[in-house]
C-alpha positions as CSV (number, residue, x, y, z in Angstrom):
1,X,114.5,82.5,73.9
2,X,116.0,83.3,77.3
3,X,118.1,86.5,77.5
4,X,121.8,86.1,77.6
5,X,122.3,89.3,79.5
6,X,123.8,88.9,82.9
7,X,121.7,89.5,86.0
8,X,122.8,90.4,89.5
9,X,120.2,90.0,92.2
10,X,121.6,91.8,95.2
11,X,119.9,90.9,98.5
12,X,120.5,93.3,101.3
13,X,119.8,91.5,104.6
14,X,121.3,88.5,102.8
15,X,121.9,86.5,106.0
16,X,118.5,87.4,107.5
17,X,115.4,85.4,108.2
18,X,113.4,86.4,105.1
19,X,116.4,85.7,102.8
20,X,116.9,82.3,104.3
21,X,113.3,81.3,104.8
22,X,111.7,82.7,101.6
23,X,114.0,84.3,99.1
24,X,116.8,81.8,98.6
25,X,114.4,78.8,98.7
26,X,112.3,80.6,96.0
27,X,115.4,81.2,93.9
28,X,116.5,77.6,94.4
29,X,113.2,76.3,93.0
30,X,113.4,78.6,90.0
31,X,116.9,77.4,89.4
32,X,115.8,73.7,89.6
33,X,113.0,74.5,87.1
34,X,115.4,76.2,84.8
35,X,113.5,79.5,85.1
36,X,116.5,81.6,86.3
37,X,118.4,83.3,83.5
38,X,121.6,81.3,82.8
39,X,123.8,84.2,83.8
40,X,121.9,85.1,87.0
41,X,124.0,85.6,90.1
42,X,122.7,86.1,93.7
43,X,124.8,88.4,95.8
44,X,124.1,88.4,99.5
45,X,124.8,91.6,101.3
46,X,125.1,91.9,105.1
47,X,127.5,93.0,107.9
48,X,128.6,89.5,108.8
49,X,132.2,88.7,108.1
50,X,131.8,86.0,105.5
51,X,133.4,85.3,102.1
52,X,131.7,83.5,99.2
53,X,132.4,80.0,100.5
54,X,131.3,81.0,104.0
55,X,128.1,82.4,102.7
56,X,127.4,79.3,100.6
57,X,128.0,77.0,103.7
58,X,125.7,79.2,105.9
59,X,123.0,79.3,103.2
60,X,123.2,75.5,102.6
61,X,122.7,74.8,106.3
62,X,119.6,77.0,106.4
63,X,118.3,75.6,103.1
64,X,118.3,72.1,104.5
65,X,116.1,73.4,107.3
66,X,113.7,75.5,105.2
67,X,113.5,73.4,102.1
68,X,113.0,70.1,103.9
69,X,112.3,67.3,101.4
70,X,112.8,69.7,98.4
71,X,116.5,70.0,99.3
72,X,118.6,67.9,96.9
73,X,122.3,68.1,97.4
74,X,123.3,67.9,93.7
75,X,120.8,70.7,92.8
76,X,122.0,72.8,95.7
77,X,125.6,72.6,94.6
78,X,124.8,73.9,91.2
79,X,122.6,76.6,92.7
80,X,125.2,77.6,95.3
81,X,127.6,78.3,92.4
82,X,125.4,81.3,91.7
83,X,125.9,82.7,95.2
84,X,128.3,85.4,96.1
85,X,128.7,87.7,99.1
86,X,129.7,91.2,100.0
87,X,130.2,92.5,103.5
88,X,128.5,96.0,103.6
89,X,127.3,98.2,106.4
90,X,124.2,99.8,105.0
91,X,124.8,103.0,107.0
92,X,128.4,103.4,105.9
93,X,128.8,104.7,102.4
94,X,132.4,103.8,102.2
95,X,131.6,100.1,102.6
96,X,129.7,100.1,99.4
97,X,133.0,100.0,97.6
98,X,133.1,96.3,98.4
99,X,129.8,95.7,96.6
100,X,131.0,97.8,93.7
101,X,134.0,95.6,93.4
102,X,131.8,92.5,93.2
103,X,129.6,94.0,90.5
104,X,132.4,95.6,88.5
105,X,133.0,92.5,86.3
106,X,129.5,92.9,84.8
107,X,129.0,96.6,84.3
108,X,126.3,96.3,81.7
109,X,124.3,93.6,83.3
110,X,120.8,93.9,84.8
111,X,120.8,94.8,88.5
112,X,118.0,94.1,90.9
113,X,118.4,95.3,94.5
114,X,116.2,93.5,97.0
115,X,116.0,95.4,100.3
116,X,115.2,92.7,102.8
117,X,116.0,95.0,105.7
118,X,114.2,97.4,108.1
119,X,112.5,100.1,106.1
120,X,114.5,102.7,108.1
121,X,117.5,101.6,106.0
122,X,115.9,102.0,102.6
123,X,116.8,105.6,102.1
124,X,120.4,105.1,103.1
125,X,120.9,102.1,100.9
126,X,119.4,103.8,97.9
127,X,121.6,106.9,98.5
128,X,124.8,104.9,98.9
129,X,124.0,102.7,95.8
130,X,123.7,105.9,93.7
131,X,126.8,107.5,95.2
132,X,128.8,104.4,94.5
133,X,127.7,104.5,90.8
134,X,125.9,101.2,91.0
135,X,122.6,102.3,89.5
136,X,121.7,102.1,85.8
137,X,118.7,103.5,84.1
138,X,117.0,100.1,84.2
139,X,118.1,99.0,87.7
140,X,115.3,97.9,89.9
141,X,114.7,97.9,93.6
142,X,112.3,95.7,95.6
143,X,110.9,97.1,98.9
144,X,109.6,94.8,101.6
145,X,106.8,95.9,103.9
146,X,105.9,97.6,106.2
147,X,106.9,100.8,104.3
148,X,106.7,103.2,107.2
149,X,104.4,103.3,110.2
150,X,102.0,106.0,109.0
151,X,101.3,108.1,105.9
152,X,103.9,110.7,106.7
153,X,106.8,108.2,107.2
154,X,105.6,106.2,104.1
155,X,105.8,109.4,102.1
156,X,109.2,110.2,103.4
157,X,110.6,106.8,102.5
158,X,109.1,106.9,99.1
159,X,110.4,110.4,98.5
160,X,113.9,109.4,99.5
161,X,114.0,106.2,97.5
162,X,112.3,108.1,94.6
163,X,115.3,110.4,94.4
164,X,117.4,107.5,93.1
165,X,114.8,105.2,91.4
166,X,111.9,106.1,89.1
167,X,108.5,104.8,90.0
168,X,108.7,102.2,87.2
169,X,111.9,100.9,88.8
170,X,110.3,100.4,92.3
171,X,108.7,97.1,93.2
172,X,106.8,97.3,96.5
173,X,106.2,93.6,97.2
174,X,103.0,92.1,98.7
175,X,103.5,88.4,98.6
176,X,99.8,87.7,98.9
177,X,99.3,89.1,95.4
178,X,101.6,86.3,94.1
179,X,99.5,83.5,95.5
180,X,97.9,81.2,92.9
181,X,94.2,81.6,94.1
182,X,94.5,85.4,94.0
183,X,95.7,85.1,90.4
184,X,92.8,82.7,89.7
185,X,90.3,85.2,91.3
186,X,91.3,87.6,88.5
187,X,90.9,84.8,85.9
188,X,87.5,83.7,87.4
189,X,86.2,87.2,87.4
190,X,87.5,88.5,84.1
191,X,88.0,85.4,82.0
192,X,84.5,84.0,82.4
193,X,81.0,85.4,81.7
194,X,79.5,83.4,84.5
195,X,80.3,85.5,87.6
196,X,80.5,89.1,86.5
197,X,76.7,89.7,86.3
198,X,76.4,88.4,89.9
199,X,79.4,90.3,91.3
200,X,77.5,93.2,92.7
201,X,75.3,94.5,95.4
202,X,72.1,92.9,94.0
203,X,73.4,89.4,94.5
204,X,76.3,89.6,97.0
205,X,75.2,89.7,100.7
206,X,78.6,90.2,102.3
207,X,82.3,89.5,101.7
208,X,84.7,88.1,104.4
209,X,88.5,88.2,104.1
210,X,90.4,86.3,106.8
211,X,94.2,85.9,107.3
212,X,94.6,83.9,110.5
213,X,97.9,82.6,112.0
214,X,98.4,79.9,114.6
215,X,101.8,81.2,115.6
216,X,102.5,84.0,118.0
217,X,105.2,86.7,117.5
218,X,108.0,84.0,117.8
219,X,111.4,85.8,117.7
220,X,110.0,89.0,116.2
221,X,108.7,90.5,119.5
222,X,110.7,93.7,119.4
223,X,109.6,94.4,115.8
224,X,106.0,93.4,116.2
225,X,105.4,95.4,119.4
226,X,106.2,98.5,117.3
227,X,103.9,97.5,114.5
228,X,100.9,95.5,115.4
229,X,98.3,93.7,113.2
230,X,96.9,96.7,111.6
231,X,100.2,97.9,110.1
232,X,101.6,94.4,109.6
233,X,98.6,92.9,107.8
234,X,95.6,95.1,107.2
235,X,97.2,98.1,105.6
236,X,98.8,96.0,103.0
237,X,97.7,92.3,102.6
238,X,94.0,92.5,103.5
239,X,93.3,95.8,101.7
240,X,95.1,94.5,98.5
241,X,92.9,91.4,98.6
242,X,89.8,93.6,99.1
243,X,90.8,95.5,96.0
244,X,91.2,92.4,93.9
245,X,87.7,91.3,94.9
246,X,86.0,94.6,94.4
247,X,87.8,96.3,91.5
248,X,86.1,97.0,88.2
249,X,87.2,95.1,85.1
250,X,90.4,96.8,83.9
251,X,90.8,97.6,80.2
252,X,93.7,95.2,80.0
253,X,96.2,93.2,82.2
254,X,98.7,96.1,81.8
255,X,100.2,97.0,85.2
256,X,98.8,100.5,85.4
257,X,95.4,99.4,84.1
258,X,95.1,96.9,87.0
259,X,96.5,99.3,89.6
260,X,94.3,102.2,88.5
261,X,91.2,100.1,89.3
262,X,92.6,99.0,92.6
263,X,93.3,102.6,93.5
264,X,89.7,103.6,92.7
265,X,88.5,101.0,95.3
266,X,90.9,102.3,98.0
267,X,89.6,105.9,97.4
268,X,86.0,104.7,97.5
269,X,86.3,103.1,100.9
270,X,84.0,104.8,103.4
271,X,86.3,106.6,105.9
272,X,86.1,105.9,109.6
273,X,84.7,108.9,111.6
274,X,85.2,109.3,115.3
275,X,82.0,107.4,116.1
276,X,82.8,104.6,113.7
277,X,85.9,103.2,115.3
278,X,84.0,101.6,118.2
279,X,81.1,100.4,116.1
280,X,83.1,99.1,113.0
281,X,86.4,97.9,114.5
282,X,87.6,95.3,117.0
283,X,91.2,95.0,118.2
284,X,92.4,92.2,120.4
285,X,95.5,90.8,122.1
286,X,96.0,87.1,122.8
287,X,96.3,85.7,126.3
288,X,97.8,82.4,127.4
289,X,96.1,79.3,125.9
290,X,96.8,76.3,123.8
291,X,98.0,75.9,120.2
292,X,98.5,72.6,118.5
293,X,97.7,70.8,121.7
294,X,100.5,72.6,123.6
295,X,100.2,75.4,126.1
296,X,101.5,78.8,124.8
297,X,102.1,82.1,126.6
298,X,100.1,85.3,126.3
299,X,101.4,88.2,124.2
300,X,102.5,90.1,127.2
301,X,104.7,87.1,128.3
302,X,106.4,86.8,124.9
303,X,110.1,87.8,124.7
304,X,110.7,91.4,123.6
305,X,107.1,92.6,124.5
306,X,106.6,95.5,127.0
307,X,104.6,94.3,130.0
308,X,102.0,97.1,129.5
309,X,101.9,96.8,125.7
310,X,98.6,97.8,124.0
311,X,99.8,96.5,120.6
312,X,97.0,94.6,118.9
313,X,97.5,91.0,117.7
314,X,94.0,90.8,116.2
315,X,91.9,93.2,114.1
316,X,88.4,92.8,112.7
317,X,86.9,95.6,110.6
318,X,83.6,96.3,108.8
319,X,84.5,98.1,105.6
320,X,82.1,99.6,103.1
321,X,82.7,100.8,99.5
322,X,80.9,103.8,98.2
323,X,80.3,102.8,94.6
324,X,77.2,101.8,92.7
325,X,78.4,98.2,92.5
326,X,79.0,97.7,96.2
327,X,76.9,100.2,98.1
328,X,75.4,98.6,101.2
329,X,77.5,95.4,101.0
330,X,79.7,94.9,104.1
331,X,83.3,93.8,103.6
332,X,84.5,92.2,106.8
333,X,88.3,92.0,107.3
334,X,90.0,89.9,110.0
335,X,93.5,88.9,110.9
336,X,95.1,87.7,114.1
337,X,97.9,85.7,115.7
338,X,97.5,82.6,117.9
339,X,94.2,81.8,116.1
340,X,92.5,78.4,116.1
341,X,93.6,77.6,112.6
342,X,96.1,78.8,110.0
343,X,93.9,80.0,107.2
344,X,93.8,82.7,104.5
345,X,90.6,82.9,102.6
346,X,88.1,85.1,100.8
347,X,84.5,84.3,101.2
348,X,81.8,85.7,98.9
349,X,78.4,85.1,100.4
350,X,75.6,85.4,97.8
351,X,72.0,86.3,98.7
352,X,69.4,83.7,99.2
353,X,66.7,83.0,96.6
354,X,63.9,85.6,97.0
355,X,61.3,82.8,97.4
356,X,61.7,79.1,98.2
357,X,59.4,76.7,96.4
358,X,60.5,73.7,98.5
359,X,58.3,74.1,101.5
360,X,61.0,75.6,103.9
361,X,62.1,79.2,104.2
362,X,65.3,80.1,102.4
363,X,68.1,80.1,104.9
364,X,70.9,82.7,104.6
365,X,73.2,80.0,106.0
366,X,72.5,77.8,103.0
367,X,72.9,80.5,100.4
368,X,75.4,80.1,97.6
369,X,79.0,80.9,98.6
370,X,82.3,81.1,96.9
371,X,85.4,80.4,99.1
372,X,88.8,81.2,97.7
373,X,91.4,79.7,100.0
374,X,95.1,80.6,99.8
375,X,96.3,78.6,102.8
376,X,96.9,76.0,104.0
377,X,95.7,74.5,100.7
378,X,95.0,76.4,97.5
379,X,91.4,75.8,96.4
380,X,88.3,77.5,95.1
381,X,85.0,76.1,96.4
382,X,81.5,77.0,95.1
383,X,78.8,76.0,97.6
384,X,75.4,75.2,96.1
385,X,72.2,73.4,97.1
386,X,71.2,70.2,95.4
387,X,68.5,67.5,95.9
388,X,69.4,64.8,98.3
389,X,68.9,61.3,96.8
390,X,65.5,59.8,97.8
391,X,61.8,60.2,97.1
392,X,61.5,63.5,98.9
393,X,62.6,66.9,97.5
394,X,65.0,67.7,100.3
395,X,67.9,70.1,99.5
396,X,71.4,69.6,100.9
397,X,74.5,71.8,100.6
398,X,77.1,70.5,98.2
399,X,80.2,72.1,96.8
400,X,82.1,72.2,93.5
401,X,85.8,72.2,94.2
402,X,88.7,73.4,92.2
403,X,91.8,71.9,93.8
404,X,94.8,73.4,92.1
405,X,97.0,70.4,93.0
406,X,94.5,68.0,91.4
407,X,93.6,70.2,88.4
408,X,97.1,71.1,87.4
409,X,99.7,68.4,87.9
410,X,102.7,70.6,87.3
411,X,104.4,72.2,90.2
412,X,102.8,75.6,91.1
413,X,105.1,78.5,91.7
414,X,105.0,79.8,95.2
415,X,104.2,83.5,95.8
416,X,107.8,84.7,96.1
417,X,108.9,82.6,93.1
418,X,106.3,84.3,90.9
419,X,107.0,87.8,92.2
420,X,110.8,87.4,91.8
421,X,110.2,86.2,88.2
422,X,108.1,89.3,87.6
423,X,110.8,91.6,89.0
424,X,113.3,90.0,86.6
425,X,110.9,90.4,83.7
426,X,110.0,94.0,84.6
427,X,106.3,93.2,85.2
428,X,104.8,95.6,87.8
429,X,101.2,94.3,87.7
430,X,101.4,92.5,91.0
431,X,103.3,95.2,92.8
432,X,101.9,98.1,94.8
433,X,102.1,101.6,93.3
434,X,102.9,104.6,95.5
435,X,99.4,106.2,95.2
436,X,97.8,102.8,96.2
437,X,100.0,102.6,99.3
438,X,99.2,106.2,100.3
439,X,95.5,105.7,99.8
440,X,95.6,102.6,102.1
441,X,97.5,104.6,104.8
442,X,94.9,107.4,104.5
443,X,92.1,105.0,105.3
444,X,93.9,103.2,108.1
445,X,95.2,106.2,110.0
446,X,91.8,107.4,111.5
447,X,91.3,103.9,112.9
448,X,94.7,103.9,114.6
449,X,94.1,107.4,115.9
450,X,90.7,106.4,117.2
451,X,92.2,103.5,119.1
452,X,94.8,105.7,120.7
453,X,92.3,108.4,121.6
454,X,89.9,105.9,123.3
455,X,92.5,104.9,125.9
456,X,91.1,101.3,125.8
457,X,93.2,98.2,125.9
458,X,92.8,95.6,123.2
459,X,90.1,93.1,124.0
460,X,91.7,89.8,125.3
461,X,91.2,86.5,123.6
462,X,92.5,83.1,124.5
463,X,95.3,81.7,122.3
464,X,93.9,79.0,120.1
465,X,90.5,80.6,119.6
466,X,89.0,82.7,116.8
467,X,89.6,86.0,118.6
468,X,87.5,88.2,120.9
469,X,83.8,87.7,121.2
470,X,83.3,91.2,119.9
471,X,84.5,90.0,116.5
472,X,81.4,87.8,116.2
473,X,79.2,90.6,117.5
474,X,80.5,92.8,114.7
475,X,78.8,90.5,112.2
476,X,75.8,89.5,114.3
477,X,74.6,93.1,114.3
478,X,74.0,92.6,110.6
479,X,72.5,89.2,111.1
480,X,75.6,87.5,109.8
481,X,78.3,85.1,111.1
482,X,81.9,84.4,110.2
483,X,82.4,81.6,107.8
484,X,83.6,79.0,110.3
485,X,80.6,79.7,112.5
486,X,78.1,78.9,109.8
């Protein structure tokens, strides 16, 4: 039975890009599927001079743009009735009285504060919420990435937010952990006896994790030039995916049981020494090229980018895990903007058979492979060899495909929908714990420092390609190739 307790989901940055592009569409879908609590209210918070009706009109205009065919006027009207607005300047404590007035009618309700703002505002918002008497013992706060730009700043933000919220009240969101194929990776590994005996160094040759984007920095140039691909993608998304692939079976699906195992992997990552940065990492920056059949500018020509910027838009890394299960197995991580395709996938390449009885040498390029794809479509493919029809024993690669759209006819929750539901339920399993985050920063920082110390510019690559040639060379030194090159 659904709880009748009221819920106020307060979105700071309520008129911003993330709120309009992801959060409100996710909440709209949950509303349409009757998954929002009946008494749930969404309160947008920003500095814009709007009232409730003005916010609803603005949100409705944006919803038609971002929801596309999913926008239905009747459903939107009932959803918009949940929307309210409070004009607040996050840096001015006095202005939080406006928010207090909006929440006063439901003093005993559940409160979730979603900080869809720059991380530099997290401490001030938390402090002013507390000073205004808006926090209860079970209030929750959702923090968007990037949380700081290094270990020290991350610790500072966590310390300041932690003065007002307990660790079990803090939801550090990584939307990749909410994607259906990532959830199914846990199910495949730990719900079936088939894969676990093979999920180790004796049978796995290498692992590749790629998150590639076709878009450039778009309107985020000022932000991106201060962050770069390592902080924006590797430190959080890619390392979290690596943990899901490599972690030991947890004792249960309990949040801390899962996160304890992920933390062990982060702590077992072989650190980068001074000599490793050049040998095990590649950073790149896109130049003018073509994307989607149209010419696009280089990174240095994008609005908001410094003309001498050395910010990386591409990263490829060779990671190694110092455990009995994974010793000697390379994990290749790659992310970039203005790449040839938009794709997010995990590729598990298994070893070839030790001896081929079919008259031809076993080829590593025809070995068994599992591909877990998160975008553009959500699928799991298992690549095998089978006999080609005919009177000759000739083997041919085939694949077993799990297409979630075909296998499960019901609508699948998008990542933000699932994670927002977990926040409302109080389920921390898919959210990053503080010690995980600090362990990730501790591994990433020597790489960033090594790049700075080298004085070298990022390697150029043409927009619309798969990145610098050095990325392919990173794998070829081990006799391997990226998945799309096989």
